[in-house]
C-alpha positions as a Markdown table, in Angstrom:
| # | Residue | x | y | z |
|---|---|---|---|---|
| 1 | Met | 107.3 | 119.2 | 183.9 |
| 2 | Ala | 108.2 | 121.7 | 181.2 |
| 3 | Ser | 106.3 | 124.9 | 181.2 |
| 4 | Ser | 104.3 | 125.7 | 178.1 |
| 5 | Thr | 102.9 | 128.9 | 176.5 |
| 6 | Thr | 100.1 | 129.4 | 174.3 |
| 7 | Ala | 100.8 | 130.0 | 170.6 |
| 8 | Phe | 99.7 | 133.5 | 169.6 |
| 9 | Gly | 97.0 | 133.5 | 172.2 |
| 10 | Ser | 95.2 | 130.6 | 170.4 |
| 11 | Gly | 94.9 | 128.5 | 173.5 |
| 12 | Val | 97.1 | 125.8 | 171.9 |
| 13 | Ser | 100.1 | 125.0 | 174.0 |
| 14 | Thr | 103.5 | 125.3 | 172.1 |
| 15 | Thr | 104.7 | 122.0 | 173.8 |
| 16 | Ala | 101.6 | 120.3 | 172.3 |
| 17 | Leu | 102.6 | 121.5 | 169.0 |
| 18 | Gly | 106.2 | 120.4 | 169.4 |
| 19 | Leu | 107.3 | 123.9 | 169.6 |
| 20 | Ser | 109.1 | 123.9 | 172.9 |
| 21 | Ser | 111.8 | 126.2 | 171.6 |
| 22 | Leu | 109.3 | 128.9 | 170.6 |
| 23 | Lys | 110.8 | 132.4 | 171.3 |
| 24 | Arg | 108.7 | 135.4 | 171.6 |
| 25 | Ser | 110.0 | 138.5 | 169.8 |
| 26 | Pro | 109.5 | 142.0 | 171.4 |
| 27 | Thr | 106.9 | 142.8 | 168.5 |
| 28 | Val | 103.4 | 141.7 | 169.6 |
| 29 | Gly | 102.0 | 138.8 | 167.8 |
| 30 | Val | 105.3 | 137.6 | 166.2 |
| 31 | Ala | 107.4 | 134.6 | 167.3 |
| 32 | Thr | 110.5 | 132.9 | 166.1 |
| 33 | Ile | 110.2 | 129.2 | 165.8 |
| 34 | Ile | 113.5 | 127.2 | 166.1 |
| 35 | Phe | 113.2 | 123.7 | 164.8 |
| 36 | Pro | 116.0 | 121.1 | 165.6 |
| 37 | Lys | 118.5 | 120.3 | 162.8 |
| 38 | Pro | 117.4 | 117.3 | 160.7 |
| 39 | Arg | 119.3 | 114.1 | 161.1 |
| 40 | Arg | 121.6 | 113.0 | 158.4 |
| 41 | Ser | 120.1 | 109.9 | 156.6 |
| 42 | Ser | 122.4 | 107.2 | 155.5 |
| 43 | Ala | 122.7 | 107.1 | 151.7 |
| 44 | Met | 122.1 | 103.8 | 149.8 |
| 45 | Val | 123.9 | 103.2 | 146.6 |
| 46 | Val | 122.0 | 100.7 | 144.2 |
| 47 | Arg | 124.1 | 99.2 | 141.4 |
| 48 | Ala | 123.7 | 96.2 | 139.1 |
| 49 | Glu | 127.3 | 95.2 | 138.4 |
| 50 | Gly | 128.3 | 92.9 | 135.7 |
| 51 | Gln | 124.9 | 92.7 | 134.1 |
| 52 | Thr | 123.1 | 94.7 | 131.4 |
| 53 | Ile | 120.7 | 97.3 | 132.5 |
| 54 | Asn | 118.6 | 97.1 | 129.4 |
| 55 | Pro | 118.1 | 93.3 | 128.5 |
| 56 | Glu | 115.5 | 94.0 | 125.7 |
| 57 | Ile | 114.5 | 97.5 | 124.8 |
| 58 | Arg | 115.7 | 98.7 | 121.3 |
| 59 | Lys | 118.7 | 96.4 | 121.3 |
| 60 | Thr | 119.4 | 97.3 | 117.7 |
| 61 | Glu | 120.3 | 100.8 | 118.5 |
| 62 | Glu | 124.0 | 101.6 | 119.6 |
| 63 | Lys | 122.7 | 103.7 | 122.6 |
| 64 | Val | 119.0 | 104.2 | 123.8 |
| 65 | Val | 118.5 | 107.9 | 124.3 |
| 66 | Asp | 115.1 | 109.4 | 124.7 |
| 67 | Ser | 114.3 | 113.2 | 124.5 |
| 68 | Val | 111.3 | 114.8 | 126.0 |
| 69 | Val | 110.5 | 118.5 | 125.2 |
| 70 | Val | 109.3 | 120.5 | 128.2 |
| 71 | Thr | 108.2 | 124.2 | 128.2 |
| 72 | Glu | 109.0 | 125.0 | 131.8 |
| 73 | Leu | 112.8 | 124.3 | 132.5 |
| 74 | Ser | 115.4 | 126.5 | 133.7 |
| 75 | Lys | 118.2 | 125.0 | 131.4 |
| 76 | Pro | 117.9 | 124.3 | 127.6 |
| 77 | Leu | 119.1 | 120.7 | 128.1 |
| 78 | Thr | 119.3 | 118.4 | 131.1 |
| 79 | Ala | 120.4 | 114.9 | 131.0 |
| 80 | Tyr | 119.1 | 112.5 | 133.5 |
| 81 | Cys | 120.9 | 109.2 | 134.3 |
| 82 | Arg | 119.0 | 105.9 | 133.6 |
| 83 | Cys | 121.9 | 103.4 | 134.2 |
| 84 | Trp | 122.5 | 104.1 | 138.0 |
| 85 | Arg | 126.2 | 104.6 | 137.4 |
| 86 | Ser | 126.3 | 108.4 | 137.6 |
| 87 | Gly | 128.4 | 110.1 | 140.3 |
| 88 | Thr | 126.0 | 113.1 | 140.0 |
| 89 | Phe | 122.7 | 110.8 | 140.0 |
| 90 | Pro | 120.0 | 111.6 | 139.1 |
| 91 | Leu | 121.9 | 113.8 | 136.5 |
| 92 | Cys | 123.9 | 112.0 | 133.9 |
| 93 | Asp | 127.7 | 112.3 | 134.0 |
| 94 | Gly | 128.3 | 109.8 | 131.2 |
| 95 | Gly | 128.9 | 106.8 | 133.5 |
| 96 | His | 127.0 | 104.6 | 131.1 |
| 97 | Val | 129.8 | 104.8 | 128.4 |
| 98 | Lys | 132.0 | 102.8 | 130.6 |
| 99 | His | 129.2 | 100.5 | 131.5 |
| 100 | Asn | 128.3 | 99.9 | 128.0 |
| 101 | Lys | 131.8 | 99.0 | 126.9 |
| 102 | Ala | 132.2 | 96.6 | 129.8 |
| 103 | Thr | 128.9 | 94.8 | 129.4 |
| 104 | Gly | 127.9 | 95.4 | 125.7 |
| 105 | Asp | 124.7 | 97.2 | 127.0 |
| 106 | Asn | 123.3 | 100.2 | 125.2 |
| 107 | Ala | 122.0 | 102.3 | 128.1 |
| 108 | Gly | 121.9 | 106.2 | 127.6 |
| 109 | Pro | 120.4 | 109.1 | 129.4 |
| 110 | Leu | 116.9 | 110.7 | 129.3 |
| 111 | Leu | 117.3 | 114.2 | 127.7 |
| 112 | Leu | 114.9 | 117.0 | 128.8 |
| 113 | Lys | 115.0 | 119.8 | 126.3 |
| 114 | Lys | 113.3 | 123.3 | 126.8 |
| 115 | Gln | 110.8 | 124.1 | 124.1 |
């Protein structure tokens, strides 16, 4: 059985907290917690190949682009992908242009503009 210590004299064991790698520092009342590295998750790519993404919204427009004005943004303009074709998803990289030409669709990005 692994030995356990109490966390900061609280009476709660470090193993019960899942902190088996708790290391005490020389300074009283201070501890360094070492957490295991997170496991990499497998990424899933979602694509709707060979079909339009926008079957009915504003089909009379060449490209559907919506803009939203936001006061708290770090950049003056940020384009977010809505076609699922961007190599930099969730940001738009213009992948909708090739998709639109191939399918006749009119998908475009969502633009967030700083006020």
